[in-house]
C-alpha positions as MATLAB code, in Angstrom:
seq = 'MQKEKQRTLAKPISFEGHGIHTGIKSRVTIKPAPEDFGIKFKRIDLEGQPEVEALAENVVDTRRSTTIEKNGVRIGTIEHLMSALYGMKIDNALIEIDAYEVPILDGSAKYYVEEIQKVGTVEQSKDKEYFVFKKSISYSDEEKGIEIMTFPDNDLSVHVMIDYSNAVIGHQYATLNSLDEYPTEIAPAKTFVLLSEVEYLLNNNLIQGGTLDNSLIILEKGVTQEKLDYLADRFGLPRVKLTKDKGILNEDILLFNNEPARHKLLDLIGDLALIGMPIKGKILATRPGHTSNVEFAKKVRQEIRRRKLKGQLPDFDLNAEPVYDINKIKDFLPHKHPFLLVDKVVYLDETQIVGVKNVTYDEYFFAGHFPFEPVMPGVLIIEAMAQTGGMLVLTYVDDPHKYSSYFLKIDKVKFKKKVVPGDTLILHMQLLEPIRRGIVVMQGRAYVRNQLAAEGVLTAQIIKNR';
ca = [
       0.058    0.162   -0.226;
       1.424    3.361   -0.586;
       2.065    6.176    1.736;
       0.810    9.070    2.494;
       2.716   12.020    1.783;
       2.697   14.761    4.055;
       1.325   18.256    1.799;
       2.016   22.149    2.479;
      -0.012   25.452    1.044;
       0.224   25.777   -2.848;
       0.713   29.634   -1.947;
       0.538   31.858    1.137;
      -2.757   32.838    1.974;
      -3.565   36.007    4.752;
      -6.320   37.218    6.850;
      -6.796   40.276    9.144;
      -9.766   40.383   11.881;
      -9.585   41.454   15.713;
      -8.855   39.269   18.363;
     -11.686   37.557   20.038;
     -10.414   38.679   23.325;
      -8.152   41.503   22.969;
     -10.573   43.315   20.220;
      -6.922   43.999   18.882;
      -6.939   43.635   15.201;
      -3.628   41.589   13.614;
      -2.916   40.220   10.342;
      -2.250   36.435    9.550;
      -0.682   34.615    6.565;
      -0.309   30.905    6.453;
       2.895   30.147    4.122;
       4.051   26.721    2.658;
       6.672   24.864    4.638;
       9.712   22.442    3.505;
       8.428   18.742    4.358;
       9.122   18.009    8.818;
       8.578   22.333    9.360;
       5.770   21.039   11.290;
       3.285   24.237   11.971;
       4.795   27.355   13.602;
       3.848   30.578   14.267;
       5.736   33.728   13.673;
       5.411   37.003   15.665;
       6.910   39.330   12.820;
       5.967   42.804   14.957;
       8.352   41.295   17.561;
      12.319   42.612   17.512;
      14.155   39.043   15.407;
      10.401   37.860   14.610;
      10.818   35.004   16.699;
       8.859   31.631   15.707;
       7.349   29.041   18.553;
       6.223   25.550   17.815;
       2.719   24.838   17.937;
       3.068   21.931   20.532;
       1.313   21.292   23.289;
       4.691   21.345   25.386;
       4.352   24.969   24.505;
       0.408   25.832   26.164;
       0.741   28.390   28.522;
      -3.090   29.299   28.630;
      -6.568   27.395   28.326;
      -8.803   29.726   29.092;
     -11.685   29.987   27.050;
      -8.716   29.433   24.093;
      -5.036   28.093   23.540;
      -2.277   30.086   24.007;
       0.817   28.909   23.310;
       4.343   30.073   24.271;
       7.996   30.084   24.007;
      10.718   32.677   25.842;
       7.892   34.887   26.497;
       6.772   34.865   23.055;
       3.060   34.347   22.678;
       0.323   33.931   20.318;
      -3.706   32.971   21.395;
      -6.402   31.640   20.493;
      -4.958   29.707   17.345;
      -7.009   26.388   18.156;
      -9.511   27.425   14.839;
      -6.560   28.027   12.698;
      -5.111   25.138   13.764;
      -8.218   22.751   13.753;
      -8.758   24.480    9.999;
      -4.890   23.504    9.640;
      -5.537   19.588   10.557;
      -8.844   19.195    9.246;
      -7.474   19.988    5.452;
      -4.874   17.644    6.335;
      -1.725   20.374    5.807;
       0.910   19.099    7.669;
       3.808   21.477    7.066;
       3.422   25.500    7.769;
       4.568   29.001    8.931;
       2.163   30.946    9.986;
       2.898   34.746   10.265;
       1.412   37.375   13.036;
       1.460   40.292   13.315;
       0.387   41.083   17.129;
      -0.221   38.591   20.497;
      -3.991   37.079   19.310;
      -5.267   35.320   15.837;
      -8.154   36.894   14.985;
     -11.793   34.999   15.321;
     -13.318   36.155   12.118;
     -17.134   34.940   11.843;
     -15.346   32.714   15.291;
     -15.680   29.316   13.341;
     -12.343   28.013   10.649;
     -15.188   28.288    7.368;
     -12.218   30.927    5.953;
      -9.541   29.596    6.538;
     -11.099   26.107    5.023;
     -12.379   28.265    1.655;
      -9.197   29.866    0.853;
      -7.424   27.050    1.687;
      -9.458   25.187   -0.663;
      -9.203   27.761   -3.362;
      -5.182   27.866   -3.400;
      -4.975   24.183   -2.818;
      -2.785   22.104   -1.304;
       0.820   20.456   -2.920;
       2.095   17.068   -1.919;
       5.486   17.023   -0.837;
       7.960   14.490   -0.779;
       8.294   12.661    2.844;
       5.487   10.185    3.863;
       2.833   11.569    6.516;
       4.320   10.365    9.991;
       1.203    8.721   11.951;
       0.603    8.440   15.557;
      -1.494    5.453   15.948;
      -2.712    4.285   19.282;
      -2.170    0.899   19.477;
      -3.655    0.826   22.730;
      -5.981    3.168   24.529;
      -4.716    6.572   26.085;
      -7.457    8.365   28.430;
      -7.986   11.499   30.559;
     -10.254   12.386   32.617;
     -11.666   14.553   35.491;
     -13.531   13.605   37.414;
     -14.988   16.301   39.510;
     -16.183   18.150   35.969;
     -17.294   14.807   34.504;
     -14.748   15.481   31.324;
     -13.166   12.385   29.568;
     -11.373   11.928   26.486;
     -10.611    7.940   25.502;
      -9.512    6.534   22.349;
     -10.027    3.128   20.542;
      -7.798    1.490   17.933;
      -8.515    1.966   14.472;
      -7.470    2.288   11.575;
      -9.039    6.265   10.328;
      -9.536    9.495   12.042;
     -13.162    9.511   14.282;
     -14.002   11.465   16.545;
     -17.532   12.003   18.611;
     -18.260   14.722   21.118;
     -20.437   15.169   23.857;
     -21.536   17.865   25.409;
     -23.734   18.766   28.474;
     -25.252   22.169   30.044;
     -27.253   22.657   32.878;
     -28.637   25.743   30.054;
     -32.390   24.371   28.692;
     -31.031   25.549   25.446;
     -27.945   23.244   24.595;
     -29.328   20.813   26.733;
     -26.550   16.984   26.130;
     -25.589   17.522   22.170;
     -23.770   15.139   20.506;
     -21.494   15.755   17.159;
     -19.192   13.298   15.238;
     -16.246   13.356   12.862;
     -16.680   10.203   10.893;
     -13.396   11.267    8.266;
     -11.239   14.311    7.551;
     -13.575   14.157    4.781;
     -16.356   15.398    6.251;
     -14.811   18.956    7.915;
     -15.324   21.278    5.635;
     -18.908   21.448    5.481;
     -19.417   19.421    8.887;
     -17.295   21.209   11.295;
     -15.709   24.104    9.850;
     -18.207   26.768    9.587;
     -19.706   25.821   13.723;
     -19.344   28.845   15.499;
     -18.405   29.230   19.190;
     -20.825   30.275   21.369;
     -21.421   32.139   25.541;
     -24.470   32.079   27.530;
     -25.490   35.289   28.144;
     -25.190   35.325   31.860;
     -21.148   35.135   31.581;
     -20.317   38.090   29.024;
     -20.238   40.625   32.001;
     -17.711   38.326   33.907;
     -16.095   37.642   30.464;
     -15.834   41.435   30.296;
     -15.068   42.148   33.576;
     -12.626   40.291   33.082;
     -10.689   41.782   29.856;
     -11.932   38.603   27.606;
     -14.512   38.773   24.649;
     -13.368   42.140   23.775;
     -14.311   41.506   20.542;
     -17.150   39.187   20.369;
     -20.056   40.365   18.487;
     -23.341   38.712   17.324;
     -21.714   38.334   14.165;
     -18.728   36.053   15.712;
     -20.127   34.296   18.629;
     -24.024   32.570   19.076;
     -25.570   34.229   22.112;
     -27.186   31.529   24.542;
     -29.865   32.727   26.412;
     -30.923   31.676   29.863;
     -35.048   30.994   31.378;
     -35.714   34.944   32.129;
     -33.174   37.183   30.428;
     -35.119   40.354   30.141;
     -34.480   43.637   27.763;
     -33.919   45.904   30.795;
     -30.508   43.487   31.347;
     -29.808   42.756   27.984;
     -29.655   46.928   27.138;
     -27.995   47.093   30.459;
     -25.217   44.811   29.014;
     -25.340   46.626   25.675;
     -24.934   50.026   27.098;
     -22.276   49.014   29.317;
     -19.810   47.690   26.757;
     -20.476   49.522   23.751;
     -22.430   46.937   21.774;
     -25.301   47.566   19.900;
     -29.382   47.065   21.096;
     -31.085   44.165   20.045;
     -34.169   43.351   20.606;
     -35.200   40.672   22.730;
     -38.333   37.815   21.102;
     -37.865   35.273   23.544;
     -37.254   34.957   27.237;
     -34.746   31.699   26.386;
     -32.946   30.166   23.084;
     -30.441   31.430   21.064;
     -30.132   35.654   20.023;
     -28.956   36.025   16.918;
     -30.817   32.857   15.776;
     -30.076   33.508   12.234;
     -26.735   32.764   11.849;
     -27.295   29.548   13.090;
     -26.397   27.285   10.624;
     -26.892   23.499   13.097;
     -29.508   22.408   15.312;
     -26.214   21.139   17.457;
     -23.728   23.863   16.434;
     -22.186   24.263   19.758;
     -21.154   19.939   19.955;
     -19.964   21.107   16.364;
     -18.066   23.777   17.778;
     -16.244   21.675   20.613;
     -15.108   18.979   18.145;
     -14.194   21.751   16.072;
     -12.306   22.911   19.189;
     -11.254   19.223   19.767;
      -9.474   19.298   16.921;
      -7.389   22.562   16.639;
      -5.649   21.091   20.292;
      -4.898   17.772   18.963;
      -3.395   19.158   16.523;
      -0.677   20.183   18.889;
       0.947   16.730   19.200;
       2.415   17.181   16.498;
       1.397   14.271   13.610;
      -1.828   13.275   12.381;
      -3.026   11.018   14.435;
      -5.420    7.276   13.901;
      -7.958    6.367   15.952;
     -11.598    6.342   17.207;
     -11.996    9.284   20.206;
     -14.559    9.578   22.463;
     -14.918   13.332   24.184;
     -17.049   14.006   26.863;
     -17.595   17.485   27.869;
     -14.116   18.495   26.559;
     -12.823   21.684   26.749;
      -9.351   23.065   25.762;
      -7.443   22.206   29.584;
      -8.946   18.413   29.270;
      -7.590   18.972   25.542;
      -4.586   20.349   25.751;
      -3.958   17.467   28.653;
      -4.571   14.533   26.663;
      -2.583   16.459   23.672;
       0.363   16.346   26.091;
      -0.146   12.326   27.192;
       0.104   11.773   23.607;
       2.686   13.714   22.837;
       4.706   11.767   26.252;
       3.700    8.168   24.307;
       4.682    9.721   21.386;
       8.565   10.329   22.628;
       8.346    6.865   24.442;
       7.968    5.169   21.045;
      11.083    6.706   19.273;
      13.198    6.203   22.793;
      12.381    2.433   22.333;
      15.338    0.426   21.928;
      17.606    3.412   20.114;
      20.671    4.621   21.077;
      22.447    7.579   19.704;
      25.824    6.418   18.181;
      29.061    7.294   20.722;
      32.260    5.387   20.738;
      33.359    2.985   23.234;
      36.970    3.310   22.445;
      37.132    7.151   22.014;
      38.054    9.663   24.742;
      34.965   10.108   27.272;
      33.527   13.387   27.736;
      34.009   12.777   31.175;
      36.484   10.211   32.967;
      35.976    8.936   36.226;
      37.319   12.797   37.764;
      35.541   14.122   36.221;
      32.318   12.433   37.212;
      33.054   12.790   40.485;
      33.266   16.510   40.841;
      29.679   16.438   38.979;
      28.100   13.733   41.670;
      27.534   13.674   45.206;
      28.488   10.247   45.325;
      31.413    8.560   46.358;
      32.722    4.853   46.246;
      31.720    2.329   46.948;
      28.498    4.397   45.528;
      29.937    5.807   42.314;
      27.720    3.798   39.721;
      29.309    5.455   36.638;
      32.695    4.883   34.897;
      32.529    7.360   32.151;
      30.043    9.417   29.962;
      30.388    8.390   26.522;
      27.795   10.716   24.773;
      26.310   13.843   25.862;
      23.453   15.893   24.364;
      21.015   18.567   24.811;
      18.317   16.234   25.892;
      20.267   12.829   26.299;
      23.451   10.992   28.077;
      25.507    7.405   27.664;
      26.862    5.880   30.366;
      29.044    2.985   30.971;
      29.367    0.904   34.329;
      31.972   -1.667   34.035;
      30.452   -4.257   35.966;
      33.615   -6.024   38.298;
      33.876   -9.354   40.331;
      34.998   -7.439   43.637;
      32.212   -4.954   43.482;
      30.961   -4.581   47.594;
      27.870   -5.967   46.574;
      28.778   -8.903   44.702;
      29.320  -10.615   48.146;
      26.146  -11.412   49.922;
      24.709  -10.942   46.577;
      24.051  -14.005   45.559;
      27.633  -16.305   46.562;
      26.851  -18.834   44.534;
      25.787  -16.889   41.381;
      26.150  -13.129   41.345;
      24.413  -10.793   40.192;
      23.687   -7.113   40.352;
      20.774   -6.226   42.232;
      17.717   -4.590   40.386;
      17.759   -1.642   42.557;
      22.168   -0.807   41.568;
      20.985   -0.780   37.835;
      18.416    2.057   38.541;
      20.982    3.424   41.023;
      23.308    3.400   37.760;
      20.889    5.221   35.466;
      19.687    7.879   37.958;
      23.516    9.082   38.571;
      23.839    8.979   34.951;
      21.084   11.127   34.354;
      21.880   13.333   37.113;
      24.860   14.336   34.793;
      23.369   15.759   32.512;
      20.703   17.784   34.515;
      22.994   19.054   36.188;
      24.958   20.380   33.008;
      21.857   23.482   33.483;
      23.304   24.625   36.364;
      25.836   26.578   36.989;
      27.994   25.116   39.536;
      26.681   22.021   39.399;
      28.782   21.093   42.544;
      26.581   23.072   44.432;
      23.096   20.872   43.526;
      21.952   17.553   43.823;
      19.067   15.342   41.769;
      16.698   13.201   44.330;
      14.295   10.881   43.491;
      10.529   12.144   43.511;
       9.338    9.057   41.873;
       9.758    5.706   39.015;
       7.624    4.276   37.163;
       7.010    1.232   34.793;
      10.322   -0.763   35.632;
      11.034   -3.493   34.371;
      14.161   -6.145   33.931;
      14.559   -8.092   31.154;
      18.370   -9.512   31.633;
      20.547  -10.389   34.843;
      23.388   -8.346   34.955;
      27.052  -10.405   36.500;
      30.489  -10.219   36.606;
      32.722   -8.475   33.224;
      29.576   -6.968   32.052;
      29.746   -3.059   30.724;
      26.645   -2.171   31.676;
      25.457    0.909   29.025;
      23.074    2.669   30.405;
      21.109    5.562   28.154;
      19.006    8.419   29.708;
      16.370   10.738   28.103;
      14.383   14.212   28.972;
      10.825   13.246   28.592;
       9.838   16.764   28.619;
      11.548   20.020   29.644;
      12.646   20.915   33.255;
       9.736   22.922   34.571;
      11.200   24.313   38.146;
      13.661   22.040   38.751;
      11.613   18.663   38.141;
      13.220   16.226   35.968;
      11.330   13.146   34.070;
      13.738   10.717   31.540;
      13.212    7.598   30.457;
      16.396    5.103   31.496;
      17.500    1.808   29.804;
      20.207   -0.149   30.695;
      22.154   -2.192   28.153;
      24.429   -5.585   28.456;
      25.724   -6.683   25.011;
      23.098   -4.642   22.667;
      19.908   -6.123   25.109;
      18.106   -4.549   27.289;
      18.634   -5.117   31.048;
      16.789   -2.357   32.347;
      14.067    0.327   31.912;
      12.282    2.757   33.335;
      11.027    5.996   34.148;
      12.661    8.054   36.627;
      11.413   11.782   38.012;
      13.649   13.900   40.102;
      13.820   17.274   41.526;
      17.111   19.180   41.003;
      17.564   20.685   44.642;
      20.379   23.495   45.900;
      23.125   21.555   48.571;
      22.917   23.104   52.042;
];
């Protein structure tokens, strides 16, 4: 079966409008990008025109929209644009923007999709790489009744259920059986807001760019003309004649009976695009929101990293001059004989390290473990991994001898092979996510003669010594 190729835009497209929350006018230009580029935003209004990758780990705010940030550079309300790119199967694009917030346009992804259809997309030389759900990955928040579940499938399908106490919305369902349905069934669905939320949001400097053309306004029973006029006058909006005490205030722009559910599905697609690669599987989402969507995307990102790590060692030469010899290691680590379990470091980059432990017959622990069949204790293999990982994380701080790393958690530990006298233990550690607030999460693997001896996920904290 021929593999599907990566895609990008045939030529640039541009949009202008106001941000839904800031009300600030901005211009967005989506440009073609090369293979494996992914989706990146560029703030052309800032010095140096910094770029931010559209990835889940860069999300910093999910209140009413999705905001990404890197090195202090933010782009807000990216979900509708990201949804359109994913829905139109675009893998690579550079998005230039001259302000903080992506314009809301009509509150949907419709205009993005229409412009993409006009200019078309081009097939690139490299194959698409899909994340396929081989097992279920889930996220839940029991207190809020939120759940996102996945099941293996040969294609992508998304099923969303929302549940509001508001009688106008109530229970609604929306389904996307194939991305081929996205342009007509999901992209045109507009965002929505409860009238009871409007005053709170405006008082908190949100929805400053909201209008009756880009947001469905949901009325609750008992709303009066006086209340509606008060909100309109206070926030400089046009007065609207109230014709019913509940329903949708601007029903003339409603396209679907279940439009709120369809828009939630649109948002979910946009947030799932932050996984950074297309996915295959069945997704069931109950009461999803930006926070749950992004947390789920982060879990998938973590699984992607773990799959890529499995069985893959960086290239190194055991006979070459080491990156760190035993004397340099003693300067880094607080451990001393007989508990120093790393003899040298043979590879080091920003996210991974390879250490070596030569296991000799005169190791102190072999005397009792076990006298007639010496085996290196599994706990010491894990300790050797941790010491190797400690060498990597301490390169991130000044004066590393003033710091130590301490275990917080050890997960998914498996022992595959005995380690005995005469073995050379290769210790490979790799960061699973960026270091934040001194917390480090690493995948560790130990090999003997290219065979996996042990593995586990180690979480530690970097703490300054007293």
